[in-house]
N, C-alpha and C positions, 0 to 999 in steps of 0.2 A: 439406549435407543436403537430403533432395527434400522441404521444409514445404509441403504444397499450402497452406498457410497464406502462405507468401512466394515466390509468385511473381508478385510483390510490390509489384513499384513502381506498376504502372497502381492496385494495391488502396491501396496507400498513398497515392498521389496525389489518389485518387477523393475522400477527406473536406476535401481544402482548398481548395475557394472559399472558404468563410467565412473562413480564415484569410489567405487573398491578401488578400481585403479590407481587412486591417487595415495592406497594408503599398500598397495600393494598386496591383496590379500584376494582370495577367491571370490567369485559370482555367487550371490545370496540369495539369487532367486528363489530358491525354495526353501527357503527357511521358515520357521515355526515359531513361536512364541517360545516354547520350550528349548527350541537351538539356539537360541542368540543366550549364548554363554561366553565370547569373548568381548576385553574393548574393541576389538577391528570389528566387531558385528554391529556392536551398538552405534559406533560411527559409520558402519556404513548404513544403517538405518536413519541416524541423523541426517546424513548428507544427503538422502532420499526426501528428507523432509524440505532443503532448498531446492532441491529438484519442482517438489510440487509446486513453492513460490516463483520458480522461471516458469510453471508453466500457463498456457495461452489464458487458462482459466483464474489465473490469478494477475501477479504483477508481471507475468507476460504478454497480457493484453487488455483483457477483461475487468481486473481493479480499476485499470485505467479508462480505458472507452464507457466504461457501465457510469462512472461518475461522469467523467465530462458530456457524456449525451446529457443524462437526466439533468444537468445544470447550466446546460449550452447558452443559455439566454442570451441567443442571437450573436454569440463567438464565433460557432461551428455548426455547417450545416450535414445533413449524411446526405450522402451521394450513393448511398447503394442501393441493393438489392433484396438483402437478407432483412426478411418482415422482422424478425426478433430484435434484430437492430434498429429499425424505422419505428419500432413499437416507442422502445426506450427513448428516440431521439421527440417522438411526439407525447411522452409521458402516458402512454398507451399499453404498455408492459401487461401482460397476463400470469396468473396463479401457475398457467400450466406450461409458460417456455420452458423451453429445453437449456439454451444457454443460463436463463437466472439458474435453473436447477443446477447446470456445471460448476458454477460458481461456488454454490453451497455444498457440493459435493468434496469438491477440491479441496476449500477452506478444510472441512470436516476431515479430511484426508489428512493434511498437514497436521490437525492439533493431534490426530490420532497416532500420527507418526512419533509428535514432541512427548505425548503419554506412553510410547513404549520406550521411547529411551529412557523417560525418566522412572519406570517402574525396572528399568535394567543396570541402576545405576550402581548396585553393589556387584559388578564383574570388573568396576573401573576402580584404579586406585590414585592415588598420589593426587597433584595439581589439576590434572587433569578430567577426574571425575567432577570437581568446581565447575569447570571450562565446559564439559560437555552438557551439564545440567543449565549453566547459565546460555549456552546455545539453546537448548529444548525450549525452555521456558520465553528466551527473547522470539523464538519461533510461533509459539501459543499466544504469547502476550498480543504479538503484531498482528498475527490471523483474526482474532477474537476483536480487537479494535474495529478491524476491517468489516468484519461479521454484524459486529452489533451496530455500526453505520449503515450500513447497507440495508439490513433487514430489520432496522428498528426507529421508532422516533427517536430523535437525537436528543441528547444528555440535555440542551438546552431549553427543550419542550416544559421542562418538570416534571414531576410527580414521577420521579426517578424510581423510584421504591415499588410502584404499581403497573409503569409502563411495559408491555411485556420487549425480553429483550431477544436473547436467542439461546438453547440449550447451551448448559455448561456440561462438558464432558472431561472428564477431567483424571479417568483411568483409560487402559486401552481396551478396546472394543476388537473381541475376534470373536464370532458367533453372536446371536442372540441370545438374551434371558432377559426376558417382560419386564420380570422384578427388577433388574438393573437398570436397563439397557432404554426403555418407556418413558423418559426425560420430558418434564414440560419445560416451558420455556421460562429462564432465569429472569430477573426483572433487569430492568435497565442499571439501575444502582450496582447488582450482585455481579452482571459482568465485567461493568468498571473496575468494583472491586478486587476481581482475578485479575484484570489491568495489568492496573497497579503494583497487586503484589508481584505478577511474574516479571514483569518487567522490572521492578525495584529489586530484586532476585538477582533477575540478570546483570546489571550494573553492577551489583555488587560480586560477580563470580565472575564476570567476562576479563578478557585481559584488554589492554588499551588498545594492542595492534594484536592482528590476526592476517590470515588467508586470503587472498582478493576475495574471496568469495562468502565469507566467513563474518559471523557477526563479531561484535566487537561492544566495550563497557559504551564507548561513545554512541553508535550505533542505539544502542539500549534507550540513552537519554536522548539523544534525536526524538526518538517516539515518543518518548514520555515527555517529551515538551509538546508535542502534538496533542496527547491524552488532557494534558493540564491544561491547555488551549479550550478544548471541547467542554474542559470542567468551569470555565472562568475561574480556574486557578493562575493566577498570574506571576506570585510569585514563586508559585512551582516550575511554571513555564520559562520565568525571565532564568530562573537559576540553571534550568537542567540546559537549554541553549548556550546560558554562559559557559558553564564547564564543557562543553563542546567547544565552542569557541575558543577559548582559550586554553586549552589544552594545548596545543600548538601542531597537532597533529594532521590538521586536514589545511591548505589551504586556496583561495580561488585561484581560481584558472586567470592566464593572462588576460585572456578574451573569454567574451561570453560564448562564444562558436565552440569554443576548447572545451568545455565538459558535455559535450554529446558526440556520441558515434566514435567512439572510444573503443578499444580490443579488449581494454583493462580497466578499471575502477580508475577514473581522475583523481587529479590532487584533491578538488573537495568531495569528494561522493566520499559520504559515510557510511551508507552501505547502498549494493547495487548488486543487479542479477546480473551475473556472467553468462554469457551466451557463446557458441561457436558453432561453426557448419558443422557440428557433431552436436553438439548439445543446446537445442534452440528453441523459441518458439515465433514461427513463424516462414514453415517452409511444410512439413508435414503438416503442421495443422497451424488456426488461424495465431497471430501475433502481433504486437502492438505495430511493426511497421507494416505486416499486411495493410492496415487501414489506411494507418497517416500516410505513406511513403505513395507517391504519385506510378500509375504503370510507367515502365514495365516492372519495376523493382517492389512493388507491392498493387495494392488494387486502389488506394487513393480515392477513400470511400468518406473519409471524416476531413471534411474540408471548411478553411478558414475564410471568417465570411468577409468584406472592406470593411464593418465597423470595429470589426476588434483593431484591424491593424492602423485605423485612425486612432485607437487610445495611446497610440506609443507617442512623443513628444519627438518633433524633427530633429535627427542626429542620435536617436537611441539606436544600438548598435543591434538590439533586441528587433527593432522593425522591421531590418534587413536580414532576420533568419528566415526566412519565408520564401518560397518559389513558386512559378506558375508551374502544374502540370493537368496530369487528368487522371479522371478513375479507370478504373479495367473496362467501361463499357463506355467511353468516351466524353463525359463530362466534364469541363473544365471546369479549375480551379485553383485558390490559390492553397498551398500546402505548407505545413510546419517544417523546418528542418531539424527538430529535436529528433524523429524518429526517422530518420531519413533511409540509414542502410541498417541492411541486416548485419546480425552474429555480432553484435556489440555489445557492448555494459549496459544495462537499462538501472541509470540512477533511481534508487526509491526515497532516498533522503541525501539534501546536495546541504554541504555547508553553507550555502545561497539560502537557504529556507532559514537557519539558524539564526540569523540578521535580523530580519524583520519580526521573526519572534521573539527576540530579545528587545526589541524597540518596540513592538506594539505591546507586549505582555507589561515592560517598564512603564512605556505612558500610560497603561490604562491602570495599570496599580498607585500610582502615584509616590510621590517622598523620593527619596535618594534613589537612583539606578541600581540596579544588581548589574555587576559587572564596570570597567572602566569607561564605557563609552554611554552618550548621552543618546537618546532615541535618534535624534537627527542623526549626529555622527554615526550610527548602523546604518540608517536609511542612505546618507550621502555615500557609504562605503558601495552600496549594492549598486547606484544610479553611476558613480563614478567607472566601476567595472564595466558597465554599459555605455559608455561614453559622454554621459553626459552632466553638465556642472552642477555640484552640491546646492542643494536647498538652502534658504536662510533660517529657517524657522518650520516647524509643525506644529498647527493650531489643531490638528483634527488626527485622531486614529484612523478617518479614512484617508488620508494620506498614505500612511503605512499600508493600508489594507492595499489600496490599488498598487504600491511598490510592490508586495507581495502578489497580485494575483498576474502582472505583467512578466515579474521575474518568472515565478512557477508555472506559466501558462500550458495547458494543454499538459501538468506531469497528472493530473489525478488530485493535488491539491484544495481546490478551487472546493469542491463539493464540500469537504469540510469545514472551511471557511462560512461557505455559504451557510450551513446549520447552525453553525456555534454564533454565528451573528445574526439569524433572524433573518436574512436576508430574503428578498422574493426573487424570483427568478420566471421568466418565463410567464408572466403572469400569477406563478405559485407561488403562496407562501412558503419559509423553509420548511413546513410541518405537513404540509398537505402531501395527503398520501400518495402521492403521485409522483411525488420525489423518494418514495421510499419501497424498496422488494417487495413483492408477496412473497411469502411462506409457498417453497415451492407443494405445488398439490400432489405430484408422488410420495411428499415425505407424509403429509397428513393423511394421504389413502392408506398408508400402512399401519394407522390406528395409533400414531405418537400423539401426546396430549400436547401438541401444537394449536394454539389458536391462529383464525389468519388476520392477518394485517387489514386495519381498515380501507375499505373502498375494492376490496377482493372478492 
């Protein structure tokens, strides 16, 4: 496909000097595919993929802010002046949106980095080869899961074999070959099949422990649990979440507030994006802190409503994790403390998510629970950490979903739960075209075989 985003190798490598310092190798800014000849070259490219995940157009901001704005349901208000974000908040986004194109472009950038790495595995030897392969497939699987949920109808809408997903590109792209690159949108089912294949292989090839910013077996399993939930595969979701919980590699922080604004991953971060003052999303470009944190640290333009605060019980420590502030234009409001500080690790998936996942999956599937805990016990673990008393019983999965929403509020996860449970938000059904992003018009204008989403 002739993605402008991925004429790519030069772009992909341009972000890697800082990563190369970790490897103590020379900068690779001028590499071409034929020049990737050593294990260090491949690792430099791989670390570039982690950098694109950190980018403001991915987990550094837009994967979060876009999903939260689309399904706000009177939990947040947009107090800013950027028209594209205002459109998202009002479900009025357009196919010409520059910021939507940036998400599409950066996502395929990450996928291309993974594909380049996978095409160069023959220059790596020993156990490291398996690890590098696992990391590349983790990056690709995680990115495709995000893309297909943003730009296609959810799996829960059915017709997964005919509903268009996103283009599946599994080979490196450098230059444009119409016969090779003018790809159609694969079906939702085909994209999910690839996601499951990538993440399953990542589970089998990644180590249990790794450096702060790198993926592990349990990071892949945690994302797999999200994929299985999206498919209503509750046995798979409970099993994956249970594997992470019972690995004993992670533990809940002693109090809720300690899970955020950390310089490195906390004890409960299964996978997090690392940021420093030299490598970050939020100063030279927009980032998650820029929109959520109040002036003067950020712009303070995503504000929390009193209606959301009212959802917490008295004594819930999560209810106190907000503060009064204002936007850069002086609009006062309530702000979440989750993304208050610059240059901190951004949790992508936390252990605190795995407990409600295991609880909900076990509750919905019925029968003997997978793992040592009942759904009630798992929910109470999260409640107790938040300073709340234990529930005596659970008579509906909605009880678990509520705890999930409160624990993971403003972390971008609620979007996926709304879609999989077919919930209505802001008067829009879960499969409303306005809760799906348009295929960027810039891609369609290139002549690619990309039918536009309904309503655009």
